[in-house]
Steps between C-alpha positions, in 0.01 A plus 500: 500500500370518143836381367528230765150363533350542143581457140407871436725802484240758597154492657250783520151582630278230659740221404787669668299555817379129506865387439634712781235370743574136390870535595426679831569862408303742712271738319535867593321827423673652191526838691769331718724495192497881452776710651428815708617704207255330258207546746577875547523544121162317462341725753648807330373420153170389636441852634646683208221650267706417188490128580144478638347531144731221364314178393746280678341590831142521366509153351726351746719336235755238581851437377611381166777249449707412190735213413746517211684197357831520306458380147822300531328248729302361203804458259 
């Protein structure tokens, strides 16, 4: 839908959610995107003492994204 209904190549965050709603895409709970294997792994590490002390769970940090452009695009 991004390629067909907008001039953008990628949308993220609040803008992505607003765009999705504007073109009729239903919002779902992100947990629905996880596989059974991922859910089991998450349960396992949350109960593992080695992982309980990690700041990622204490600070409830999110994800990090990165985009790289080929220098040839600008020649």
